N, CA, C and O atoms as a Tripos MOL2 file, in Angstrom:
@<TRIPOS>MOLECULE
protein
  156   155    39     0     0
PROTEIN
NO_CHARGES

@<TRIPOS>ATOM
      1 N          32.3370  -83.4340   76.6370 N.3       1 UNK1
      2 CA         32.0900  -84.1250   75.7950 C.3       1 UNK1
      3 C          32.8400  -84.4250   74.6820 C.2       1 UNK1
      4 O          32.8290  -85.4730   74.0360 O.2       1 UNK1
      5 N          33.6810  -83.1410   74.4510 N.am      2 UNK2
      6 CA         34.3810  -82.8170   73.2760 C.3       2 UNK2
      7 C          36.0030  -84.6650   73.5110 C.2       2 UNK2
      8 O          36.4480  -85.5900   72.8300 O.2       2 UNK2
      9 N          36.1620  -84.0590   74.9400 N.am      3 UNK3
     10 CA         36.9100  -85.4210   75.1540 C.3       3 UNK3
     11 C          36.9360  -86.8220   75.2870 C.2       3 UNK3
     12 O          37.7410  -87.6570   75.6990 O.2       3 UNK3
     13 N          35.6080  -86.8140   74.7280 N.am      4 UNK4
     14 CA         35.2590  -88.2070   74.9150 C.3       4 UNK4
     15 C          34.5280  -88.7010   73.3190 C.2       4 UNK4
     16 O          33.8850  -89.7010   72.9980 O.2       4 UNK4
     17 N          34.8890  -87.7220   72.7000 N.am      5 UNK5
     18 CA         34.9450  -87.6160   70.6010 C.3       5 UNK5
     19 C          36.1720  -87.9170   70.7600 C.2       5 UNK5
     20 O          36.6800  -88.9930   70.4450 O.2       5 UNK5
     21 N          36.9750  -86.5530   71.4880 N.am      6 UNK6
     22 CA         38.9170  -87.5340   70.9760 C.3       6 UNK6
     23 C          39.5060  -88.6800   71.2880 C.2       6 UNK6
     24 O          40.5330  -89.2080   70.8610 O.2       6 UNK6
     25 N          38.6500  -89.0330   72.1680 N.am      7 UNK7
     26 CA         39.0280  -90.8960   73.5210 C.3       7 UNK7
     27 C          38.4720  -91.5480   72.0000 C.2       7 UNK7
     28 O          39.4530  -91.6960   71.2720 O.2       7 UNK7
     29 N          37.4450  -91.8930   71.4520 N.am      8 UNK8
     30 CA         36.7640  -91.7830   70.4280 C.3       8 UNK8
     31 C          37.2240  -92.5740   69.0250 C.2       8 UNK8
     32 O          36.9910  -93.7290   68.6690 O.2       8 UNK8
     33 N          38.0730  -91.3460   68.2800 N.am      9 UNK9
     34 CA         38.9070  -90.8640   67.9730 C.3       9 UNK9
     35 C          39.8930  -90.6280   67.4480 C.2       9 UNK9
     36 O          40.2690  -90.3000   66.3220 O.2       9 UNK9
     37 N          40.5660  -90.9580   68.9960 N.am     10 UNK10
     38 CA         42.2190  -91.7290   69.2550 C.3      10 UNK10
     39 C          42.0260  -93.2780   68.9190 C.2      10 UNK10
     40 O          42.8140  -93.7490   68.0990 O.2      10 UNK10
     41 N          40.8460  -94.2990   69.5930 N.am     11 UNK11
     42 CA         40.6120  -95.0070   69.7010 C.3      11 UNK11
     43 C          40.5250  -95.7230   67.9880 C.2      11 UNK11
     44 O          41.5360  -96.2710   67.5490 O.2      11 UNK11
     45 N          39.5340  -95.6640   67.3180 N.am     12 UNK12
     46 CA         39.2600  -95.6920   65.7210 C.3      12 UNK12
     47 C          40.6220  -95.6320   65.4490 C.2      12 UNK12
     48 O          40.9060  -96.7780   65.1020 O.2      12 UNK12
     49 N          41.3720  -95.1210   65.4190 N.am     13 UNK13
     50 CA         42.8490  -94.3960   65.0310 C.3      13 UNK13
     51 C          43.5500  -96.1000   64.6310 C.2      13 UNK13
     52 O          43.8350  -96.8170   63.6720 O.2      13 UNK13
     53 N          43.5560  -96.0660   66.1780 N.am     14 UNK14
     54 CA         44.8190  -96.6850   66.5530 C.3      14 UNK14
     55 C          43.6660  -97.7980   65.9370 C.2      14 UNK14
     56 O          43.9100  -97.9320   64.7380 O.2      14 UNK14
     57 N          42.8180  -98.4080   66.2310 N.am     15 UNK15
     58 CA         42.0260  -99.4020   65.8710 C.3      15 UNK15
     59 C          42.4750  -99.7180   63.8720 C.2      15 UNK15
     60 O          42.7730 -100.7560   63.2820 O.2      15 UNK15
     61 N          42.3800  -98.8530   63.5780 N.am     16 UNK16
     62 CA         42.5240  -98.9880   62.1600 C.3      16 UNK16
     63 C          44.0670  -99.2440   60.9960 C.2      16 UNK16
     64 O          44.4800  -99.7050   59.9320 O.2      16 UNK16
     65 N          44.4090  -98.4760   62.3220 N.am     17 UNK17
     66 CA         45.6550  -99.0020   61.8380 C.3      17 UNK17
     67 C          47.3380  -98.6170   62.1420 C.2      17 UNK17
     68 O          48.3370  -98.0810   61.6630 O.2      17 UNK17
     69 N          46.8390  -99.2770   63.2240 N.am     18 UNK18
     70 CA         48.2420 -100.2200   64.4300 C.3      18 UNK18
     71 C          47.9910 -101.3620   65.4470 C.2      18 UNK18
     72 O          48.8420 -101.9890   66.0790 O.2      18 UNK18
     73 N          46.2080 -101.5470   65.4810 N.am     19 UNK19
     74 CA         46.0210 -103.2300   65.2340 C.3      19 UNK19
     75 C          45.3950 -104.1490   64.9920 C.2      19 UNK19
     76 O          44.1880 -104.3520   64.8600 O.2      19 UNK19
     77 N          46.6740 -105.0130   64.9010 N.am     20 UNK20
     78 CA         46.6630 -106.0220   64.0690 C.3      20 UNK20
     79 C          45.1350 -107.0430   64.3480 C.2      20 UNK20
     80 O          44.7660 -107.6370   65.3610 O.2      20 UNK20
     81 N          44.6400 -106.9480   63.2800 N.am     21 UNK21
     82 CA         43.6800 -108.5350   63.3010 C.3      21 UNK21
     83 C          43.5520 -110.0350   63.3140 C.2      21 UNK21
     84 O          43.3920 -110.4790   62.1770 O.2      21 UNK21
     85 N          43.5600 -110.3650   63.6560 N.am     22 UNK22
     86 CA         43.6100 -112.4540   63.0700 C.3      22 UNK22
     87 C          42.8510 -112.4510   61.4050 C.2      22 UNK22
     88 O          43.4010 -112.5290   60.3070 O.2      22 UNK22
     89 N          41.0990 -112.3030   61.8330 N.am     23 UNK23
     90 CA         40.9360 -111.5920   60.8970 C.3      23 UNK23
     91 C          40.5930 -111.5240   59.1730 C.2      23 UNK23
     92 O          39.6980 -111.7590   58.3610 O.2      23 UNK23
     93 N          42.3570 -110.8950   59.3050 N.am     24 UNK24
     94 CA         42.1530 -110.0500   58.1600 C.3      24 UNK24
     95 C          44.0010 -110.8440   57.7970 C.2      24 UNK24
     96 O          44.9420 -110.3060   57.2130 O.2      24 UNK24
     97 N          43.9370 -111.9730   58.3010 N.am     25 UNK25
     98 CA         45.7950 -111.8590   57.9160 C.3      25 UNK25
     99 C          46.4020 -111.7540   58.2930 C.2      25 UNK25
    100 O          47.4700 -112.0010   57.7320 O.2      25 UNK25
    101 N          46.3890 -111.1830   59.9180 N.am     26 UNK26
    102 CA         47.3830 -109.9050   61.0070 C.3      26 UNK26
    103 C          47.9570 -108.7710   60.5870 C.2      26 UNK26
    104 O          48.8430 -107.9640   60.8650 O.2      26 UNK26
    105 N          47.0000 -109.0500   59.7050 N.am     27 UNK27
    106 CA         47.2910 -107.1700   59.2030 C.3      27 UNK27
    107 C          45.9820 -105.8280   59.9290 C.2      27 UNK27
    108 O          44.8860 -106.2780   60.2630 O.2      27 UNK27
    109 N          46.0630 -105.3530   59.9810 N.am     28 UNK28
    110 CA         45.9150 -103.9510   59.8710 C.3      28 UNK28
    111 C          45.1370 -103.5900   58.9570 C.2      28 UNK28
    112 O          45.4270 -103.5580   57.7610 O.2      28 UNK28
    113 N          43.5890 -103.1480   59.6790 N.am     29 UNK29
    114 CA         42.8150 -103.3140   58.6700 C.3      29 UNK29
    115 C          43.0740 -101.7920   57.5520 C.2      29 UNK29
    116 O          42.4700 -101.5490   56.5080 O.2      29 UNK29
    117 N          43.9810 -101.1040   58.1060 N.am     30 UNK30
    118 CA         44.8220  -99.9160   56.8350 C.3      30 UNK30
    119 C          45.3630 -100.7210   55.7410 C.2      30 UNK30
    120 O          44.8450 -100.7810   54.6260 O.2      30 UNK30
    121 N          46.8870 -101.6090   56.2580 N.am     31 UNK31
    122 CA         46.9090 -102.2170   55.5100 C.3      31 UNK31
    123 C          46.2910 -103.6120   54.7410 C.2      31 UNK31
    124 O          47.0850 -104.3060   54.1070 O.2      31 UNK31
    125 N          45.0920 -103.9390   54.8020 N.am     32 UNK32
    126 CA         44.3110 -105.0400   53.8720 C.3      32 UNK32
    127 C          44.0810 -103.9740   53.4930 C.2      32 UNK32
    128 O          44.8690 -103.7370   52.5770 O.2      32 UNK32
    129 N          43.1590 -102.8060   53.7410 N.am     33 UNK33
    130 CA         42.5870 -102.2850   52.1470 C.3      33 UNK33
    131 C          43.6580 -101.5680   51.3780 C.2      33 UNK33
    132 O          43.5050 -100.9830   50.3060 O.2      33 UNK33
    133 N          44.5110 -101.6640   51.9140 N.am     34 UNK34
    134 CA         45.3510 -101.3400   50.5060 C.3      34 UNK34
    135 C          45.5940 -102.1450   50.2280 C.2      34 UNK34
    136 O          45.5300 -102.0760   49.0010 O.2      34 UNK34
    137 N          45.9120 -103.1280   50.5090 N.am     35 UNK35
    138 CA         46.1180 -105.1840   49.5800 C.3      35 UNK35
    139 C          45.3910 -105.0100   49.4460 C.2      35 UNK35
    140 O          45.6920 -104.4570   48.3890 O.2      35 UNK35
    141 N          43.8180 -104.8300   49.5030 N.am     36 UNK36
    142 CA         43.0500 -105.1590   48.5230 C.3      36 UNK36
    143 C          42.6660 -104.6560   47.2690 C.2      36 UNK36
    144 O          41.9940 -105.1970   46.3920 O.2      36 UNK36
    145 N          43.5050 -102.8650   47.3290 N.am     37 UNK37
    146 CA         42.8130 -102.1520   46.3430 C.3      37 UNK37
    147 C          44.4610 -102.6000   45.1840 C.2      37 UNK37
    148 O          44.2730 -102.7960   43.9830 O.2      37 UNK37
    149 N          45.7640 -102.6850   45.7180 N.am     38 UNK38
    150 CA         46.2190 -103.3070   44.8490 C.3      38 UNK38
    151 C          46.8040 -104.4370   43.9920 C.2      38 UNK38
    152 O          47.6730 -104.4770   43.1210 O.2      38 UNK38
    153 N          45.6390 -105.7420   44.8280 N.am     39 UNK39
    154 CA         45.0440 -106.9020   43.5690 C.3      39 UNK39
    155 C          44.8830 -106.4260   42.4330 C.2      39 UNK39
    156 O          44.4810 -107.1420   41.5160 O.2      39 UNK39
@<TRIPOS>BOND
     1     1     2 1
     2     2     3 1
     3     3     4 2
     4     3     5 am
     5     5     6 1
     6     6     7 1
     7     7     8 2
     8     7     9 am
     9     9    10 1
    10    10    11 1
    11    11    12 2
    12    11    13 am
    13    13    14 1
    14    14    15 1
    15    15    16 2
    16    15    17 am
    17    17    18 1
    18    18    19 1
    19    19    20 2
    20    19    21 am
    21    21    22 1
    22    22    23 1
    23    23    24 2
    24    23    25 am
    25    25    26 1
    26    26    27 1
    27    27    28 2
    28    27    29 am
    29    29    30 1
    30    30    31 1
    31    31    32 2
    32    31    33 am
    33    33    34 1
    34    34    35 1
    35    35    36 2
    36    35    37 am
    37    37    38 1
    38    38    39 1
    39    39    40 2
    40    39    41 am
    41    41    42 1
    42    42    43 1
    43    43    44 2
    44    43    45 am
    45    45    46 1
    46    46    47 1
    47    47    48 2
    48    47    49 am
    49    49    50 1
    50    50    51 1
    51    51    52 2
    52    51    53 am
    53    53    54 1
    54    54    55 1
    55    55    56 2
    56    55    57 am
    57    57    58 1
    58    58    59 1
    59    59    60 2
    60    59    61 am
    61    61    62 1
    62    62    63 1
    63    63    64 2
    64    63    65 am
    65    65    66 1
    66    66    67 1
    67    67    68 2
    68    67    69 am
    69    69    70 1
    70    70    71 1
    71    71    72 2
    72    71    73 am
    73    73    74 1
    74    74    75 1
    75    75    76 2
    76    75    77 am
    77    77    78 1
    78    78    79 1
    79    79    80 2
    80    79    81 am
    81    81    82 1
    82    82    83 1
    83    83    84 2
    84    83    85 am
    85    85    86 1
    86    86    87 1
    87    87    88 2
    88    87    89 am
    89    89    90 1
    90    90    91 1
    91    91    92 2
    92    91    93 am
    93    93    94 1
    94    94    95 1
    95    95    96 2
    96    95    97 am
    97    97    98 1
    98    98    99 1
    99    99   100 2
   100    99   101 am
   101   101   102 1
   102   102   103 1
   103   103   104 2
   104   103   105 am
   105   105   106 1
   106   106   107 1
   107   107   108 2
   108   107   109 am
   109   109   110 1
   110   110   111 1
   111   111   112 2
   112   111   113 am
   113   113   114 1
   114   114   115 1
   115   115   116 2
   116   115   117 am
   117   117   118 1
   118   118   119 1
   119   119   120 2
   120   119   121 am
   121   121   122 1
   122   122   123 1
   123   123   124 2
   124   123   125 am
   125   125   126 1
   126   126   127 1
   127   127   128 2
   128   127   129 am
   129   129   130 1
   130   130   131 1
   131   131   132 2
   132   131   133 am
   133   133   134 1
   134   134   135 1
   135   135   136 2
   136   135   137 am
   137   137   138 1
   138   138   139 1
   139   139   140 2
   140   139   141 am
   141   141   142 1
   142   142   143 1
   143   143   144 2
   144   143   145 am
   145   145   146 1
   146   146   147 1
   147   147   148 2
   148   147   149 am
   149   149   150 1
   150   150   151 1
   151   151   152 2
   152   151   153 am
   153   153   154 1
   154   154   155 1
   155   155   156 2
@<TRIPOS>SUBSTRUCTURE
     1 UNK1         2 RESIDUE 1 A UNK
     2 UNK2         6 RESIDUE 1 A UNK
     3 UNK3        10 RESIDUE 1 A UNK
     4 UNK4        14 RESIDUE 1 A UNK
     5 UNK5        18 RESIDUE 1 A UNK
     6 UNK6        22 RESIDUE 1 A UNK
     7 UNK7        26 RESIDUE 1 A UNK
     8 UNK8        30 RESIDUE 1 A UNK
     9 UNK9        34 RESIDUE 1 A UNK
    10 UNK10       38 RESIDUE 1 A UNK
    11 UNK11       42 RESIDUE 1 A UNK
    12 UNK12       46 RESIDUE 1 A UNK
    13 UNK13       50 RESIDUE 1 A UNK
    14 UNK14       54 RESIDUE 1 A UNK
    15 UNK15       58 RESIDUE 1 A UNK
    16 UNK16       62 RESIDUE 1 A UNK
    17 UNK17       66 RESIDUE 1 A UNK
    18 UNK18       70 RESIDUE 1 A UNK
    19 UNK19       74 RESIDUE 1 A UNK
    20 UNK20       78 RESIDUE 1 A UNK
    21 UNK21       82 RESIDUE 1 A UNK
    22 UNK22       86 RESIDUE 1 A UNK
    23 UNK23       90 RESIDUE 1 A UNK
    24 UNK24       94 RESIDUE 1 A UNK
    25 UNK25       98 RESIDUE 1 A UNK
    26 UNK26      102 RESIDUE 1 A UNK
    27 UNK27      106 RESIDUE 1 A UNK
    28 UNK28      110 RESIDUE 1 A UNK
    29 UNK29      114 RESIDUE 1 A UNK
    30 UNK30      118 RESIDUE 1 A UNK
    31 UNK31      122 RESIDUE 1 A UNK
    32 UNK32      126 RESIDUE 1 A UNK
    33 UNK33      130 RESIDUE 1 A UNK
    34 UNK34      134 RESIDUE 1 A UNK
    35 UNK35      138 RESIDUE 1 A UNK
    36 UNK36      142 RESIDUE 1 A UNK
    37 UNK37      146 RESIDUE 1 A UNK
    38 UNK38      150 RESIDUE 1 A UNK
    39 UNK39      154 RESIDUE 1 A UNK
């Protein structure tokens, strides 16, 4: 069960910090969040 949690956590990190989103103007969710907070 711990291995599953580790894999899910790893994917969440990947999704939020490395995977570009077309709907977020080709930014990662982390980049988009930073962009919004800076505005």
